C-alpha positions in Angstrom: 4.0 -16.5 -2.2 1.4 -15.4 -4.7 0.9 -11.5 -5.0 -1.8 -11.6 -2.8 0.2 -13.5 -0.1 2.7 -11.0 -0.6 0.5 -7.8 -0.3 -1.1 -9.5 3.1 2.0 -10.3 4.2 3.2 -6.6 4.0 0.1 -4.9 5.7 -2.1 -7.3 7.5 0.2 -9.7 8.6 2.8 -6.8 9.9 0.2 -4.8 11.5 -0.7 -7.5 13.8 3.0 -8.6 14.5 3.1 -5.2 15.7 0.0 -5.1 17.8 -1.3 -1.9 16.0 -4.6 -3.4 14.1 -6.3 -0.8 15.6 -4.2 2.1 14.2 -2.8 0.4 10.7 -3.8 -2.1 8.4 -7.4 -1.1 6.8 -8.7 2.4 5.5 -11.2 3.9 7.7 -11.8 7.1 9.8 -9.0 7.6 12.4 -6.8 5.3 11.2 -3.1 5.8 9.7 -2.7 5.6 6.0 -0.3 4.9 3.9 -1.7 4.6 0.3 0.1 3.8 -3.4 -1.8 3.9 -6.6 0.1 2.4 -9.6 -0.6 2.1 -13.0 -1.8 -1.5 -13.6 -2.6 -4.4 -11.5 0.2 -5.8 -9.0 -1.3 -8.8 -8.6 -1.4 -9.6 -12.0 2.5 -8.2 -12.3 3.8 -7.4 -8.9 7.5 -5.8 -10.0 4.7 -3.0 -10.7 5.6 -2.0 -7.3 9.2 -2.0 -7.9 8.9 0.3 -11.1 9.3 4.1 -10.0 7.3 5.2 -13.3 3.9 3.0 -12.3 3.5 4.5 -9.3 1.3 7.6 -10.0 0.2 8.2 -5.9 1.5 8.0 -2.7 0.3 9.2 0.6 2.2 8.7 3.6 0.2 9.1 7.0 -2.4 10.6 5.1 -0.5 13.2 2.9 0.3 13.1 -0.4 4.1 13.1 -0.9 3.6 12.0 -4.6 0.7 12.8 -7.7 1.9 11.7 -10.9 -1.4 11.3 -12.6 -1.6 13.7 -15.8 
């Protein structure tokens, strides 16, 4: 899989398999949001997502869990 295909498989395809597209999958008002902000472009190098030092912001269910932006 390409990095984009892997990202879609872990987000859109997962929400469709769980039949929860109305609650998750996209960033919109009223939906549950888990957001990860990384330093770098995971579409160019997906291994960035597995490097803790590259993960700068994590929001889980709309709540800020990590903020390492200086």
